Backbone bond lengths (Angstrom), bond angles and torsions (degrees), N, CA, C in turn:
res aa  C-N    CA-C-N  psi(-1)  N-CA   C-N-CA  omega(-1)  CA-C   N-CA-C  phi
1 M - - - 1.543 - - 1.454 112.85 -
2 F 1.353 115.90 144.37 1.486 121.21 169.90 1.468 110.29 -86.59
3 I 1.286 114.99 127.95 1.426 120.52 174.05 1.512 113.32 -109.40
4 G 1.212 115.60 110.01 1.502 121.70 175.80 1.486 119.56 -96.66
5 G 1.273 120.89 162.16 1.412 121.98 171.91 1.577 111.08 83.03
6 L 1.183 120.21 15.96 1.462 123.07 178.18 1.567 113.41 -62.14
7 S 1.517 110.05 142.09 1.441 112.28 171.97 1.487 108.16 -69.82
8 W 1.437 114.19 160.84 1.361 120.69 177.69 1.695 113.26 -64.30
9 Q 1.346 106.14 -22.29 1.485 113.61 -176.90 1.483 113.78 -90.62
10 T 1.310 119.01 -2.35 1.458 120.69 -171.11 1.570 99.91 -79.32
11 T 1.320 109.30 133.98 1.505 119.40 174.25 1.508 115.17 -106.30
12 Q 1.264 122.07 171.64 1.529 124.73 174.46 1.410 111.82 -57.96
13 E 1.387 114.90 -43.56 1.464 117.72 -178.11 1.564 110.61 -65.86
14 G 1.261 118.42 -38.82 1.431 119.95 -177.82 1.554 112.56 -73.95
15 L 1.301 120.56 -30.60 1.403 123.14 173.16 1.458 113.32 -74.55
16 W 1.495 120.72 -34.56 1.374 127.22 169.42 1.530 109.17 -56.94
17 E 1.179 115.52 -52.20 1.544 127.99 -173.79 1.565 105.75 -55.99
18 Y 1.362 111.33 -50.23 1.625 115.34 -174.94 1.536 106.71 -67.38
19 F 1.251 123.27 -46.30 1.408 120.22 -169.17 1.653 112.88 -85.61
20 S 1.289 112.84 -8.02 1.489 116.06 171.12 1.497 114.19 -63.90
21 Q 1.334 114.74 -22.01 1.527 117.29 176.08 1.433 113.40 -66.52
22 F 1.294 115.87 -16.89 1.493 119.56 -176.31 1.596 112.83 -98.47
23 G 1.384 112.97 -13.93 1.427 113.92 -178.25 1.609 107.77 157.81
24 E 1.353 115.39 177.90 1.342 115.93 -173.58 1.518 111.28 -83.82
25 V 1.410 111.69 123.35 1.492 119.08 -168.30 1.568 103.92 -88.40
26 K 1.294 114.73 127.73 1.524 122.65 174.91 1.464 112.20 -82.90
27 E 1.480 119.29 -47.15 1.428 121.28 -174.93 1.522 104.69 -150.42
28 C 1.328 111.17 150.11 1.500 123.40 -172.64 1.536 105.88 -139.35
29 L 1.317 115.83 133.55 1.434 112.81 171.94 1.575 110.02 -152.80
30 V 1.378 117.45 130.47 1.345 119.24 174.71 1.640 106.42 -103.43
31 M 1.264 114.45 114.06 1.381 117.43 173.99 1.487 120.48 -59.14
32 R 1.468 113.56 131.57 1.389 120.37 -170.74 1.510 105.51 -123.23
33 D 1.335 117.48 151.53 1.494 122.78 169.71 1.621 109.17 -66.66
34 P 1.292 116.31 129.29 1.509 118.34 -177.75 1.582 113.29 -59.99
35 L 1.388 116.74 -28.21 1.484 120.67 -173.69 1.486 105.51 -92.75
36 T 1.244 117.31 -51.99 1.607 116.07 -170.72 1.535 110.85 -88.53
37 K 1.408 116.51 -21.12 1.437 121.87 -179.50 1.696 106.43 71.58
38 R 1.230 108.44 12.04 1.681 109.68 174.96 1.426 110.65 -81.26
39 S 1.320 116.47 150.75 1.574 121.90 177.22 1.584 103.95 -59.11
40 R 1.256 116.70 139.83 1.455 124.23 164.47 1.445 119.29 -89.06
41 G 1.312 108.27 7.99 1.592 114.76 170.36 1.535 112.19 88.36
42 F 1.291 124.39 4.99 1.398 123.84 173.40 1.502 109.00 -150.16
43 G 1.358 107.61 165.86 1.466 115.74 -178.88 1.516 114.50 -160.27
44 F 1.253 123.01 -174.26 1.476 122.13 -174.23 1.566 105.05 -136.26
45 I 1.329 112.68 151.04 1.445 123.12 178.80 1.525 105.75 -132.04
46 T 1.299 114.56 138.48 1.449 116.14 169.30 1.572 110.08 -124.76
47 F 1.370 114.36 125.30 1.497 117.91 179.86 1.667 103.36 -89.27
48 M 1.363 101.02 159.86 1.565 108.08 177.27 1.488 107.46 -70.05
49 D 1.377 118.67 -31.04 1.598 114.76 179.95 1.610 104.14 -138.79
50 Q 1.356 110.94 173.22 1.472 120.16 178.34 1.422 115.45 -63.80
51 A 1.285 120.23 -23.57 1.487 125.53 -170.73 1.550 104.73 -69.02
52 G 1.280 123.92 -34.82 1.371 122.02 175.21 1.550 115.71 -60.00
53 V 1.332 109.70 -46.68 1.552 115.81 173.83 1.433 112.43 -56.64
54 N 1.292 116.40 -46.30 1.442 122.66 -175.72 1.640 106.27 -61.73
55 K 1.239 125.72 -48.64 1.461 128.63 173.03 1.474 112.88 -50.86
56 V 1.455 116.53 -49.32 1.384 121.26 -179.13 1.675 110.48 -58.56
57 L 1.287 114.05 -45.58 1.420 125.43 179.87 1.580 112.78 -63.88
58 A 1.224 111.15 -31.81 1.519 117.35 -173.31 1.508 108.32 -77.20
59 Q 1.370 115.78 -22.65 1.581 117.99 178.70 1.569 103.19 -88.02
60 S 1.457 111.10 133.98 1.497 110.13 -173.58 1.534 111.55 -88.25
61 R 1.343 121.42 -15.82 1.337 126.66 176.01 1.510 118.21 -130.61
62 H 1.347 114.73 134.63 1.502 116.12 176.31 1.448 112.03 -130.19
63 E 1.362 120.41 135.39 1.354 126.15 177.61 1.509 113.60 -127.94
64 L 1.361 114.70 137.57 1.380 119.74 -178.92 1.477 107.27 -145.01
65 D 1.392 119.25 138.70 1.497 118.76 -174.97 1.403 120.45 45.21
66 S 1.407 114.32 37.31 1.543 123.79 176.32 1.526 110.80 68.81
67 K 1.369 113.20 27.77 1.533 119.50 178.42 1.473 110.38 -136.49
68 T 1.325 112.59 134.56 1.563 113.95 174.11 1.550 107.42 -76.63
69 I 1.337 109.40 123.87 1.467 119.57 175.86 1.504 118.41 -98.03
70 D 1.151 122.80 157.24 1.546 124.14 -176.03 1.536 110.96 -120.92
71 P 1.273 120.88 89.83 1.497 119.89 173.16 1.494 109.63 -83.36
72 K 1.426 109.57 137.44 1.455 118.14 175.52 1.534 107.08 -138.66
73 V 1.353 112.83 159.75 1.469 116.97 177.10 1.527 110.41 -68.16
74 A 1.130 113.83 129.51 1.575 117.36 -179.93 1.352 113.04 -98.63
75 F 1.417 117.16 145.10 1.556 123.12 -175.15 1.546 102.34 -116.50
76 P 1.277 117.15 132.96 1.425 119.17 172.11 1.462 118.30 -59.37
77 R 1.378 116.39 140.93 1.493 117.47 179.92 1.494 107.47 -64.76
78 R 1.394 116.22 160.48 1.434 118.45 177.05 1.519 108.30 -56.29
79 A 1.371 111.22 137.15 1.573 117.27 177.98 1.387 113.52 -55.95
80 Q 1.395 115.55 132.05 1.530 115.89 178.29 1.536 106.06 -98.65
81 P 1.363 116.41 139.48 1.420 118.34 -177.23 1.542 109.63 -71.93
82 K 1.319 119.63 145.75 1.431 117.77 -174.99 1.441 108.93 -80.32
83 M 1.369 118.54 140.48 1.457 119.90 -178.71 1.522 118.63 -55.24
84 V 1.420 109.96 -26.19 1.508 108.95 -178.62 1.507 112.04 -73.40
85 T 1.379 116.46 -19.59 1.574 114.04 176.49 1.548 107.36 -86.70
86 Q 1.261 124.59 -5.91 1.454 122.31 -179.88 1.491 114.43 -86.14
87 T 1.306 117.69 -40.11 1.496 122.14 -177.25 1.484 112.27 -150.22
88 K 1.212 110.35 155.70 1.582 120.51 176.27 1.334 111.01 -121.51
89 K 1.373 122.74 26.50 1.324 130.02 178.47 1.522 109.63 -116.05
90 I 1.383 114.93 140.26 1.404 121.47 170.29 1.481 115.07 -121.25
91 F 1.354 116.54 156.73 1.382 117.79 176.52 1.604 109.13 -100.46
92 V 1.208 117.35 134.74 1.458 122.80 178.33 1.423 110.27 -120.98
93 G 1.291 122.03 111.33 1.439 122.56 -175.38 1.448 106.74 -112.38
94 G 1.361 114.24 175.52 1.504 122.81 177.54 1.552 118.10 71.18
95 L 1.286 116.32 22.51 1.381 122.46 178.94 1.445 109.45 -77.28
96 S 1.417 114.29 146.37 1.447 123.97 -179.31 1.590 106.39 -68.98
97 V 1.265 119.98 155.00 1.516 121.92 177.26 1.463 107.45 -69.12
98 N 1.434 119.57 -16.59 1.388 118.99 -178.27 1.573 113.36 -92.40
99 T 1.219 116.91 7.70 1.495 128.62 -175.34 1.581 104.50 -79.69
100 N 1.268 119.87 124.18 1.503 120.70 168.18 1.481 114.77 -110.52
101 V 1.324 114.05 177.54 1.514 124.91 -173.77 1.561 105.98 -57.14
102 E 1.243 119.75 -50.14 1.398 127.22 -172.84 1.570 107.97 -59.53
103 D 1.326 116.42 -46.43 1.500 118.03 178.99 1.575 112.31 -61.70
104 V 1.368 118.74 -40.46 1.402 120.38 170.94 1.563 111.68 -63.89
105 K 1.308 118.26 -47.67 1.436 118.82 -177.65 1.531 110.64 -60.39
106 Q 1.242 116.23 -39.72 1.577 118.48 -175.66 1.573 108.05 -70.06
107 Y 1.307 113.30 -41.48 1.535 110.61 175.30 1.436 111.13 -61.18
108 F 1.297 120.52 -52.20 1.455 120.94 -168.04 1.509 115.80 -73.76
109 E 1.288 114.88 -23.16 1.543 121.52 176.24 1.518 114.20 -53.84
110 Q 1.312 114.70 -27.82 1.471 118.39 178.40 1.544 114.68 -63.04
111 F 1.507 114.56 -19.10 1.407 119.37 -177.99 1.550 114.27 -95.40
112 G 1.439 112.75 -11.43 1.460 116.44 -175.97 1.392 114.37 148.58
113 K 1.280 121.84 174.45 1.411 130.96 -174.17 1.580 106.07 -64.79
114 M 1.335 121.06 133.63 1.460 130.10 -176.34 1.601 106.20 -106.03
115 A 1.355 116.17 151.19 1.482 127.87 172.73 1.532 106.65 -76.47
116 P 1.236 116.93 160.58 1.479 112.59 -178.56 1.530 110.55 -63.31
117 A 1.380 112.64 158.06 1.499 120.26 -175.78 1.485 111.19 -61.93
118 A 1.369 112.80 163.67 1.353 123.03 -178.47 1.497 113.92 -66.26
119 P 1.295 120.16 150.21 1.434 123.47 -172.36 1.593 106.38 -58.55
120 Q 1.389 110.05 139.98 1.389 120.13 171.96 1.587 111.18 68.42
121 G 1.378 115.94 18.52 1.387 116.55 172.12 1.522 111.60 73.29
122 R 1.370 121.91 17.92 1.414 123.18 -176.12 1.521 107.54 -82.14
123 V 1.343 121.11 151.56 1.382 122.77 175.81 1.457 106.38 -110.92
């Protein structure tokens, strides 16, 4: 569930404790600014089963840390394809002018099978 309208003082522990009254909480997260580490005013709760979500939604008003909060059903963002499935190429920069294809091939073969070398032996 998405939980909006959180107080700046609300902690993950406080959020977990509040929503535990509705069912067994599986995950709890208060979103924080990566630089300031200050709460962004919203978070997420995952219940072990749907019954917890239904109990939250059945209650018309929720208050935590002296602030009315707004729980809603959260929908996952569209799945992002993994980078590994998109390409099998890597960029290698900063090579010495003396580096040749065999040097590069020899080094990277320790990580797995490599495709044939670039045309005309270019690195």
